[in-house]
N, C-alpha and C positions, 0 to 999 in steps of 0.2 A: 504494500500500500504506500502511496505517495504521502509522506508525512506533512506535506504542505497543504493538503486538503482535509476537511473534516471527514470523520467516519459518517457514511451515509446509511441510515436505517430505513428500510422500506416496510410499509404496512398497507393493509387494505382499509378503505373507508367503510368498514362493516357497521360502524355505529356512527352514522352521520351527525347525530345530535351532540356527540361528545368527543369525536375523534380529534379535533383540533385542541381541545382542552387537555386531553390525555398526552398528545405528542408534544405540545408546547411545554408541558411540565417536565416530560422526560428530557427533552432537548435542553431546557434550562438547567436541570440538575447536572447533567454531564458537563455542560459548558462551565458552570460555576465550580465544578470540581476538577477542572483542568484538562478535560478531554473534549475537544471540539467535535460537535455532532450536529448533523442536519438530518431531516427526515423527508421522505417522499411517500405520497399516498397513491395507491393503485386501485383500479376498479375491481379487479379480480385477483385471486391467487395465481391463476395461470400467468397473468401479466407480471405480477410481482416476482414470481420465481423464474420466469424467463430472464428478468433483469438480474436476479441473484446468480443464476448459472452463468450468465454472460459477464459477470463481474461489475455490472453497472451499479449494483447495490452491494454493500459490504455485509450487512446483517439484515435478515428478514424476520419480522414477527409473524409467525406462521400458525395456521390451524393445523391439526394433526395430519390430515391427508397431505397438505402442501409440504409440511416438514418431512414426512416419511418419503414422499415422492422425490424431494430434493436430495435426500440421502441416497435413494435408489438410482436416480437418473445420473447423478454425478459420480457414481461408482465409489461412493464414500469420500469424495473430495470435499463435499459440504459436511459440516459437523454440527452437533448440538452444543449450544452454549448455556442456555438457562431456561427456566420455566417459572411460572407462579407456584406458590405452595399449593394452590387449589388445582393445579394440573397434575399433581403427583398421586399415583395410585388411585385413580378414579375407576368407576365401573359403570356398566350398563345393566339394567334390570328388566325383566319381563314382569309386568304387573297385571293383575286381574282384580275385579271387584271381589271383596270378601264374600259377598252374597252369592257368588257364582259357585259352580262345582269344580273349579279349577284350583288345584292345590300343588301340583307338581308338573314337571316337564311333560311326562307322558300324557297328561290330561289335555295337552294342546294338539295332539295328533288329530287331524281332520277338522280342527277348529279354525276360526278366523282370527288372525293376528295382524295388528296394525304395525307397520314397519316403515323405516325411512326409505329414501331413494337408494338405489344400489351402491352409490358411492359414499353414502353417509357413514362416516367412521364409527360413531357410537350407536347409531340407530339401525344399523344393518350389517355393515361389513365385519367388524370385530365380533359382534354376537353370532353372526352366521358362521364365521370361521371356527369359533370356539364350540358352538353347538354341534357342528358337524363332527368334531373330534369326540364329542360325547354321545354320538349316535342319533342325533336329531338333525335332520336337514331342513333348515328354515325355508328353503325354496320348494320343497316337495312334500314335506310331512304335515303342512298346514296350508290353509288358504290365506291370502293377503287381503286385508280390508281395502276397499276402493276409496282412496283418499286423493283429493285433487291438490297437487303441489301448488304453493303460492310463491310469487316472486319475492325474493329478498331485495334489499336496497340496491344491490349490484345487478339485479335482473336475473340472477340464477334462481331457477325454480326449485323449491325445497319443501319437503315434509318435515315440519318441526315437532318438538315434543308436545306442544299444545294441540296440534291436530291429532296426534296419536292418543294423547290422554283423553281428549274429548270423545274420540271414537269409542274408547273403553267405557267412559262414564255414561255415554248415551246408549250403549248397547249395540253399536254398529260393529264392534269388534269384541271378541271374547277376551282378548288380552292384547298388550302392546309393549313395545320396547321403548324404554325411557332412559335418558342419560341420568344416572342416579343423583348427581348434584342438583338437578332441577326438580327433583321429586317433591321436596318440601314446599318449594315455591308454587308448583302446580296444585298441590293440595290446598294451599291457602287461597290461591286465586279462584279455585273452583268450589270452595266451601266444603271440602271434605277433610276428614281426619285420617291419621295413620291407620286407625282401626277399620276404615272403609276399604282399604287396599291390601291385597295379598301380594307379596313378592314371590313369584313362582320360580325365578331363576336369577342368579347374579353372575356376571362375568368375572373372570380373573382380572385383577387390576391392570391398568395400562396408564400411560402418560398421555397428556392431551396437547395443548398448545406449546410452542417453543420458539426461542430465538435460534435461527439457523445462520451459520457463518458461510459466506461464499467460499468457493475453492480458492486456496492459496491466501486466505486472510492470515496475516502474520500472527504467530502464536502470542507474541507479547501484546499486540493490539487486542486480540481476543481475550486474553487474560485480564487486561486492564478494563475492558468493557464489562466483563463479568464481575470484577472486583467492585466497580462503582455501582453497577446495577444492584448487586446484592447488599450493598451498604444502605440502600434506601430504607427509611424508617417511617412507618405510617403515622408516627407522632409528629413528624416534621411537617409543618404547614405547607411547605413548598411542594410536597408530593402526596399529602394526605388525600386530597380529592381525587387525584389521578389513581391512586391505589384503590380507593373505594370504587371508582368507576370500572376499574379493571378486575375487581373482585378478588383481591389478594391481600394478605398481611405481610408476606415476604416474597422476594424473588429468590430462587434457589439455583445453584449450579446444577447442570444436568449433562448427561452423556447419551450416546445413541441407544443404549440398551433399553431405555424405557419405551422405545418405539419398535422393538424387534417383533412383537406380536402383530402390530399393524402392518409392518412390512411383509410378514408371512401371509397375512390376510390379503393384501394387495396382490401379491404374487399368485396366491391361490385362486383369486378371482380374475386373473389375467388382465389386471388394470395397470401394470407397471408403466409409468410414463404417460398414461392416457389422459389423466386429468389431475389438476392440482386443487380443484374446488370441491 
């Protein structure tokens, strides 16, 4: 990296209402602590990670699919730098109404399950891969609920946790796959309690979003980036609002191992390099 220019961090404008607040705070923190940083916003992860792989962006703040694909497509030249504490050892769950007759995985055979789009890391891809290893094929051993994807802010059409949860709550699906960190929020928003929901299955833990380094980012630059990032304190008023909006208490150093399961799932679904979104 040319030391005469700032480190360029890339991200997507996935949260249009807050993205500038978030990245201005991050930029200010690094600059005030002696590391010159700028940021660039991209419309999609495909665009962001093309820039990362080409070396136009030094570090990308990536969703799990984009991060894993960057590691795959680069042949390991890209590497994992850091994640939020809330990205570590997360899980997906299959939920059903407690009032239903569904209590275990075998009860889902021949039933209707609400799932995400085929490229959804936590709402289909990882669960499908892990379930197959346990003798349940998510694609053939159950039916999928008919859910209409809706466009996200970047135009990508998506089936989110709310669509899936509502299908279960309304009886259009017998069960559904939910990203577990969202479950308490969904219950509050829909006026249900934990006692109303049965967790039928829980995935093995995996890691979620991550900062990805471009190929050939100097080791000392990467180490300094992680050092300053992980020094952020939510009690510091300069970064407190940013950390609240990003749903974390601490940034944590990370390595590639947390995404090995997703990489296996991507390969198993023949999706290697096909999409970063």
